[in-house]
C-alpha positions as CSV (number, residue, x, y, z in Angstrom):
1,M,-70.3,-17.3,-43.1
2,V,-70.6,-14.8,-40.2
3,S,-74.2,-14.1,-39.2
4,P,-75.2,-10.4,-39.5
5,H,-77.6,-11.0,-36.6
6,P,-75.8,-13.5,-34.3
7,H,-77.8,-12.5,-31.3
8,R,-81.1,-13.1,-33.1
9,D,-80.0,-16.6,-34.3
10,L,-78.8,-17.5,-30.8
11,A,-82.1,-16.3,-29.4
12,V,-84.1,-18.4,-31.9
13,I,-82.0,-21.5,-31.1
14,N,-82.3,-21.0,-27.3
15,V,-86.0,-20.4,-27.4
16,A,-86.7,-23.4,-29.7
17,G,-84.4,-25.5,-27.4
18,F,-86.4,-24.2,-24.4
19,F,-89.7,-25.5,-25.8
20,R,-88.2,-28.8,-27.0
21,S,-86.8,-29.4,-23.6
22,L,-90.1,-28.5,-21.9
23,G,-91.7,-31.4,-23.8
24,V,-88.8,-33.7,-23.1
25,G,-88.9,-32.8,-19.4
26,F,-92.4,-33.9,-18.7
27,M,-92.2,-36.8,-21.1
28,G,-89.2,-38.2,-19.2
29,V,-91.2,-38.3,-16.0
30,V,-94.6,-39.4,-17.1
31,L,-93.9,-41.9,-20.0
32,G,-92.6,-44.7,-17.8
33,I,-95.6,-44.3,-15.4
34,Y,-98.1,-44.0,-18.2
35,L,-96.8,-47.2,-19.9
36,Y,-96.9,-48.9,-16.5
37,R,-100.5,-47.9,-16.1
38,T,-101.3,-49.3,-19.5
39,G,-100.0,-52.7,-18.4
40,L,-96.5,-52.8,-20.0
41,S,-93.7,-54.5,-18.2
42,S,-90.3,-53.0,-17.2
43,F,-88.7,-54.7,-20.1
44,S,-91.3,-53.2,-22.6
45,M,-90.7,-49.8,-21.1
46,G,-87.0,-50.2,-21.7
47,L,-87.6,-51.3,-25.2
48,T,-89.8,-48.2,-25.9
49,V,-87.1,-45.8,-24.6
50,A,-84.5,-47.7,-26.6
51,A,-86.6,-47.5,-29.8
52,G,-86.8,-43.7,-29.5
53,L,-83.1,-43.5,-28.9
54,V,-82.4,-45.7,-31.9
55,G,-84.6,-43.5,-34.1
56,S,-82.8,-40.5,-32.8
57,A,-79.5,-42.2,-33.7
58,L,-80.6,-42.9,-37.3
59,A,-81.7,-39.3,-37.7
60,T,-78.4,-38.2,-36.3
61,V,-76.6,-40.1,-39.1
62,L,-78.6,-38.2,-41.7
63,V,-77.9,-34.9,-40.0
64,S,-74.2,-35.6,-39.7
65,F,-73.6,-36.4,-43.4
66,A,-76.4,-34.5,-45.1
67,A,-77.7,-31.5,-43.1
68,D,-74.9,-29.1,-44.2
69,R,-75.5,-30.2,-47.8
70,F,-79.2,-29.8,-47.9
71,G,-79.8,-27.1,-45.3
72,R,-79.6,-27.0,-41.5
73,K,-82.8,-25.0,-41.1
74,R,-84.7,-27.4,-43.3
75,Y,-83.6,-30.3,-41.2
76,L,-84.5,-28.6,-37.9
77,I,-88.0,-27.9,-39.1
78,T,-88.6,-31.4,-40.4
79,L,-87.3,-33.0,-37.2
80,S,-89.6,-30.9,-35.1
81,L,-92.6,-32.0,-37.1
82,L,-91.7,-35.7,-36.8
83,N,-91.5,-35.2,-33.0
84,A,-95.0,-33.9,-33.1
85,V,-96.2,-37.2,-34.7
86,G,-95.0,-39.2,-31.7
87,G,-97.1,-37.3,-29.2
88,L,-100.3,-37.7,-31.3
89,V,-99.8,-41.5,-31.6
90,L,-99.1,-41.9,-27.9
91,A,-102.4,-40.3,-27.2
92,L,-104.1,-43.2,-29.0
93,S,-102.6,-45.8,-26.6
94,P,-101.3,-48.1,-29.4
95,S,-100.3,-51.7,-29.2
96,L,-96.6,-52.4,-28.3
97,P,-95.5,-53.0,-32.0
98,V,-97.1,-49.7,-33.1
99,L,-95.7,-48.0,-30.1
100,L,-92.2,-49.2,-30.8
101,L,-92.5,-48.2,-34.5
102,T,-93.8,-44.7,-33.5
103,A,-91.0,-44.2,-31.0
104,L,-88.5,-45.1,-33.7
105,I,-89.9,-42.7,-36.4
106,S,-90.7,-39.8,-34.1
107,M,-87.4,-40.2,-32.2
108,L,-89.4,-40.3,-28.9
109,N,-87.3,-39.0,-26.1
110,A,-88.0,-40.4,-22.7
111,T,-84.5,-39.7,-21.2
112,G,-85.5,-36.5,-19.6
113,A,-82.7,-34.7,-21.4
114,D,-82.7,-33.3,-24.9
115,R,-80.1,-35.3,-26.9
116,S,-82.0,-35.2,-30.2
117,P,-80.7,-34.6,-33.8
118,S,-82.0,-31.1,-33.4
119,Y,-79.7,-30.7,-30.4
120,V,-76.8,-32.0,-32.5
121,L,-77.4,-29.3,-35.1
122,D,-77.9,-26.6,-32.5
123,Q,-74.6,-27.7,-31.0
124,A,-72.8,-27.4,-34.3
125,I,-74.3,-23.9,-35.1
126,I,-73.7,-22.1,-31.8
127,P,-69.9,-22.2,-31.7
128,G,-69.8,-20.4,-35.1
129,L,-71.9,-17.4,-33.8
130,A,-69.1,-16.1,-31.4
131,P,-65.3,-16.0,-31.0
132,D,-63.5,-18.8,-29.1
133,N,-63.5,-17.0,-25.7
134,R,-67.4,-16.9,-25.8
135,R,-67.9,-20.5,-27.2
136,T,-68.3,-22.2,-23.8
137,W,-70.4,-19.4,-22.4
138,N,-72.9,-19.5,-25.3
139,L,-73.1,-23.3,-25.0
140,A,-73.7,-22.9,-21.3
141,W,-76.5,-20.5,-21.7
142,Y,-78.0,-22.8,-24.3
143,N,-77.9,-25.7,-21.9
144,V,-79.4,-23.4,-19.2
145,S,-82.4,-22.9,-21.5
146,L,-82.7,-26.6,-22.0
147,D,-82.5,-27.6,-18.3
148,G,-84.6,-24.6,-17.2
149,A,-87.3,-25.8,-19.5
150,G,-86.8,-29.4,-18.4
151,S,-87.4,-28.4,-14.8
152,L,-90.7,-26.8,-15.8
153,G,-91.6,-29.8,-17.8
154,A,-90.9,-32.1,-14.9
155,L,-93.1,-29.9,-12.7
156,G,-95.8,-30.1,-15.4
157,S,-95.7,-33.9,-15.1
158,A,-98.3,-33.5,-12.3
159,L,-100.8,-32.2,-14.8
160,P,-102.4,-35.6,-15.6
161,L,-103.5,-35.9,-11.9
162,V,-104.6,-32.3,-11.8
163,L,-106.8,-32.9,-14.9
164,H,-108.1,-36.1,-13.3
165,D,-108.9,-34.5,-9.9
166,K,-110.1,-31.1,-11.1
167,F,-111.8,-31.8,-14.4
168,G,-113.0,-35.4,-14.0
169,L,-110.9,-36.9,-16.8
170,S,-109.9,-40.5,-16.5
171,V,-106.3,-41.0,-15.5
172,L,-105.3,-42.3,-19.0
173,G,-107.3,-39.6,-20.6
174,S,-105.4,-37.0,-18.7
175,Y,-102.1,-38.4,-19.9
176,R,-103.4,-38.4,-23.5
177,T,-104.3,-34.7,-23.2
178,L,-100.7,-34.1,-22.1
179,F,-99.3,-35.9,-25.1
180,C,-101.5,-33.7,-27.4
181,F,-100.0,-30.7,-25.7
182,Y,-96.5,-32.1,-26.4
183,S,-97.4,-32.3,-30.1
184,A,-98.5,-28.7,-30.1
185,I,-95.2,-27.6,-28.6
186,C,-93.3,-29.4,-31.4
187,G,-95.3,-27.5,-33.9
188,I,-94.3,-24.2,-32.3
189,I,-90.6,-25.3,-32.4
190,A,-90.9,-25.9,-36.2
191,A,-92.3,-22.4,-36.6
192,L,-89.5,-20.8,-34.5
193,Y,-86.7,-22.5,-36.6
194,S,-88.2,-20.9,-39.7
195,F,-86.8,-17.5,-38.4
196,L,-83.1,-18.6,-38.5
197,S,-81.0,-16.6,-40.9
198,P,-79.1,-18.1,-43.9
199,A,-75.9,-17.4,-42.1
200,I,-76.3,-20.6,-40.0
201,E,-75.6,-22.7,-43.1
202,V,-72.2,-24.0,-44.1
203,A,-70.6,-21.9,-46.8
204,N,-69.2,-24.8,-48.9
205,P,-71.6,-27.8,-48.3
206,R,-70.2,-29.7,-51.3
207,D,-67.1,-30.3,-49.3
208,V,-68.8,-31.8,-46.3
209,F,-68.6,-35.5,-47.3
210,G,-64.8,-35.2,-47.7
211,L,-64.1,-33.6,-44.4
212,G,-63.0,-36.7,-42.6
213,A,-60.1,-37.3,-44.9
214,R,-58.9,-33.7,-44.5
215,L,-58.8,-33.5,-40.7
216,A,-55.3,-33.5,-39.2
217,P,-54.2,-37.0,-38.0
218,Q,-53.9,-35.8,-34.4
219,T,-57.5,-34.4,-34.6
220,K,-58.8,-37.7,-36.0
221,S,-57.1,-39.7,-33.3
222,A,-58.5,-37.4,-30.6
223,L,-62.0,-37.7,-32.0
224,R,-61.8,-41.5,-32.2
225,K,-60.7,-41.6,-28.5
226,L,-63.4,-39.2,-27.5
227,T,-66.0,-41.1,-29.4
228,A,-65.0,-44.4,-27.7
229,L,-65.1,-42.7,-24.2
230,F,-68.5,-41.1,-24.9
231,S,-69.9,-44.5,-25.8
232,L,-69.0,-45.8,-22.3
233,D,-70.4,-42.7,-20.6
234,A,-73.7,-42.9,-22.7
235,F,-74.0,-46.6,-21.9
236,G,-74.0,-45.8,-18.3
237,G,-76.4,-42.9,-18.9
238,G,-78.9,-45.3,-20.6
239,F,-79.3,-46.9,-17.3
240,L,-80.2,-43.6,-15.7
241,T,-83.0,-42.0,-17.9
242,D,-85.5,-39.8,-16.1
243,A,-88.2,-42.3,-17.0
244,L,-86.5,-45.2,-15.3
245,L,-85.3,-43.2,-12.3
246,A,-88.9,-41.8,-11.8
247,Y,-90.2,-45.3,-12.0
248,W,-87.5,-46.5,-9.5
249,F,-88.6,-43.9,-6.9
250,F,-92.3,-44.6,-7.7
251,R,-91.9,-48.3,-7.0
252,R,-89.2,-48.2,-4.3
253,F,-90.8,-45.6,-2.0
254,G,-94.4,-45.4,-3.4
255,I,-94.0,-41.7,-4.3
256,P,-96.9,-40.2,-6.2
257,E,-96.5,-38.2,-9.4
258,Y,-97.0,-34.9,-7.5
259,D,-93.9,-35.4,-5.4
260,L,-91.9,-36.9,-8.3
261,G,-92.7,-33.8,-10.3
262,L,-91.2,-31.6,-7.6
263,V,-88.1,-33.8,-7.3
264,F,-87.4,-33.7,-11.0
265,F,-88.2,-30.0,-11.1
266,A,-85.4,-29.5,-8.5
267,V,-83.2,-31.8,-10.6
268,H,-83.4,-29.6,-13.7
269,V,-83.0,-26.4,-11.8
270,L,-79.8,-27.7,-10.4
271,N,-78.7,-28.9,-13.8
272,A,-79.4,-25.5,-15.3
273,A,-77.4,-23.6,-12.6
274,S,-74.5,-26.0,-13.0
275,H,-73.9,-25.1,-16.6
276,L,-73.0,-21.5,-15.8
277,A,-70.9,-22.7,-12.9
278,A,-69.1,-25.0,-15.4
279,A,-68.3,-22.1,-17.8
280,C,-66.8,-20.1,-14.9
281,L,-64.8,-23.1,-13.6
282,A,-63.6,-24.0,-17.1
283,R,-62.1,-20.5,-17.5
284,R,-60.0,-21.1,-14.4
285,I,-59.0,-24.8,-14.6
286,G,-59.7,-25.8,-18.2
287,L,-62.4,-27.8,-20.1
288,V,-61.1,-31.3,-19.4
289,N,-60.4,-30.7,-15.7
290,T,-63.9,-29.3,-15.3
291,M,-65.4,-32.3,-17.0
292,V,-63.7,-34.8,-14.8
293,F,-63.5,-33.2,-11.4
294,T,-67.3,-32.5,-11.4
295,H,-68.6,-35.7,-13.1
296,L,-66.6,-38.2,-10.9
297,P,-68.1,-37.1,-7.6
298,S,-71.6,-37.0,-9.1
299,S,-71.3,-40.7,-10.0
300,L,-70.2,-41.6,-6.5
301,F,-73.3,-39.9,-5.1
302,L,-75.4,-41.9,-7.6
303,V,-74.0,-45.2,-6.5
304,A,-74.9,-44.4,-2.9
305,V,-78.6,-43.7,-3.7
306,P,-79.8,-47.4,-3.6
307,F,-78.3,-47.8,-0.1
308,A,-80.2,-44.8,1.3
309,P,-82.4,-45.8,4.3
310,S,-85.3,-43.5,3.4
311,F,-86.8,-41.5,0.6
312,R,-85.4,-38.2,2.1
313,W,-81.9,-39.6,2.1
314,A,-82.2,-41.0,-1.4
315,V,-83.5,-37.7,-2.7
316,A,-80.7,-35.8,-1.0
317,L,-78.0,-38.0,-2.5
318,F,-79.8,-37.8,-5.9
319,L,-79.9,-34.0,-5.8
320,C,-76.2,-33.8,-4.9
321,R,-75.5,-35.9,-7.9
322,E,-77.7,-33.7,-10.2
323,A,-76.0,-30.5,-9.0
324,L,-72.7,-31.8,-10.6
325,V,-73.6,-34.3,-13.3
326,E,-74.4,-31.8,-16.0
327,M,-71.3,-29.6,-15.6
328,D,-69.5,-31.7,-18.2
329,V,-72.1,-30.9,-20.9
330,P,-71.2,-27.4,-22.1
331,T,-67.6,-28.1,-21.5
332,R,-67.7,-31.4,-23.5
333,Q,-69.5,-29.6,-26.4
334,S,-67.1,-26.8,-26.4
335,Y,-64.1,-29.1,-26.3
336,V,-65.3,-31.1,-29.3
337,A,-66.0,-27.9,-31.2
338,A,-62.5,-26.6,-30.3
339,L,-60.8,-29.7,-31.8
340,V,-62.1,-29.4,-35.3
341,P,-62.4,-26.6,-37.9
342,P,-65.7,-24.8,-38.1
343,E,-66.9,-26.5,-41.3
344,A,-66.4,-29.9,-39.6
345,R,-68.5,-29.2,-36.6
346,T,-71.7,-30.8,-37.8
347,L,-69.9,-34.0,-38.6
348,A,-68.0,-34.0,-35.3
349,S,-71.1,-33.1,-33.3
350,G,-73.1,-35.7,-35.1
351,I,-70.6,-38.6,-34.8
352,T,-69.9,-38.0,-31.1
353,N,-73.6,-37.6,-30.3
354,L,-74.5,-40.6,-32.5
355,V,-72.4,-43.0,-30.4
356,R,-74.0,-41.5,-27.3
357,N,-77.5,-42.2,-28.6
358,L,-76.6,-45.8,-29.7
359,F,-75.1,-46.7,-26.4
360,W,-77.7,-44.9,-24.5
361,A,-80.3,-47.1,-26.3
362,A,-78.3,-50.2,-25.5
363,G,-78.1,-49.1,-21.8
364,S,-81.8,-48.3,-21.7
365,A,-82.8,-51.7,-23.0
366,T,-80.4,-53.5,-20.7
367,A,-81.6,-51.4,-17.7
368,G,-85.2,-52.7,-18.0
369,L,-83.9,-56.3,-18.3
370,A,-81.5,-55.9,-15.3
371,M,-84.2,-54.3,-13.2
372,Q,-86.6,-57.1,-13.9
373,A,-84.2,-60.1,-13.9
374,F,-81.4,-59.2,-11.4
375,A,-82.0,-56.4,-8.9
376,F,-84.4,-53.5,-8.9
377,S,-81.6,-51.1,-8.2
378,A,-79.1,-52.6,-10.7
379,P,-79.5,-49.7,-13.2
380,L,-78.2,-47.2,-10.6
381,L,-75.2,-49.3,-9.7
382,V,-74.2,-50.3,-13.2
383,G,-74.8,-46.9,-14.7
384,G,-72.8,-45.2,-11.9
385,G,-69.9,-47.6,-12.3
386,A,-69.7,-47.1,-16.0
387,K,-69.5,-43.3,-15.6
388,I,-66.8,-43.5,-13.0
389,T,-64.7,-45.6,-15.4
390,Y,-65.3,-43.1,-18.1
391,D,-64.1,-40.2,-16.0
392,L,-60.9,-41.9,-15.1
393,L,-60.1,-42.8,-18.7
394,L,-61.0,-39.4,-20.0
395,Y,-58.6,-37.6,-17.6
396,R,-55.8,-40.0,-18.4
397,S,-56.2,-39.6,-22.2
398,F,-56.9,-35.8,-22.6
399,R,-55.5,-33.9,-19.6
400,G,-52.7,-32.6,-21.8
401,I,-54.8,-31.6,-24.9
402,K,-55.9,-28.0,-24.5
403,A,-58.5,-25.9,-26.4
404,P,-57.2,-22.8,-28.3
405,E,-58.4,-20.3,-25.7
406,E,-56.5,-22.3,-23.0
407,M,-53.1,-22.2,-24.7
408,P,-50.6,-19.7,-23.4
409,P,-50.0,-16.7,-25.6
410,P,-46.9,-17.0,-27.9
411,P,-43.8,-15.4,-26.5
412,K,-43.0,-11.9,-27.8
413,T,-40.3,-11.7,-30.3
414,Q,-37.3,-9.4,-29.8
415,D,-38.6,-7.1,-32.6
416,A,-41.9,-6.9,-30.9
417,Q,-40.3,-6.1,-27.6
418,L,-38.2,-3.3,-29.1
419,S,-41.2,-1.8,-30.8
């Protein structure tokens, strides 16, 4: 169903994504430090991040197989309200078992990047609101909204210390105030999604559960390979959440939250700009080439960070990595959407994002253990190595499979030439 107001629906999705990423941005920076201040170990922090990602993965399963049937808008509103619950419970400083259960139910996102079930649905909806030649650009602008908000959220991570210094709140009390603010943002997001038009829904939802059997064999094979490769990439990404990276800089160099907020503000600004650069580059060299030729050098920069002799060198290498690492995001989303028919996009988006969340959770839990038991910088080395392997395998498997807009035009027939 073509939306009579595609620009309005795109605006709603972008603004809602902006607010959601705003909350995720500061949560990614402050959560690890907050949990450290409450006395939790590195391993417990990793478990908390993992619990949130597992909850997100379970919700993604429901979205993948039921959202088209029962209403995309209804699911988007419900998911936003569940996110709000997580912020309220965090403000109460619960015990570890309650914290883990809350992280699971509310899909608590401490990765610093919005990869939630709502993100999955947004990603399925956006390609249907424009023709193929605008698909990557619309996804790029959507990701600009996410990373632009994430940069502001990272900058806002200094608010707890501002509240402590200027208004006399205790340090933990300042963090709790920020978590209440996060819950309010989630309520605003739920209200925004209520303005989406009925055109975002799937025209024949009764067919959704049978889509897998009706996909072309070549498409099924490509999705299986992509899913396997995305699992490797996500496992490496689980070692590199903003919460753990902020904690690494905090402990390695003794950097206060003020400076960390500035660093991660710059990170998200670079991420946002890179999405538009990715859309421009993809038009010239193709989606797969853009994904690989930008992601691979970013991983090499990351592996070099632990060997930096000072904080300035470490941040410089880290920012070089962040200027490139997100260029595969809109291109990856566009590529997956291009491989399947429009009515299968929720399923394809859900499945590919599901494995990312699951392996992200596994990587996060393993990262905390590796940091504590082996080497403090182990997450950066293991995560970077996994991503390098992913890039090489992706290029070998998919360099010859093009999106529709990248295919050469069919040759003119003799009748057409005569006419």
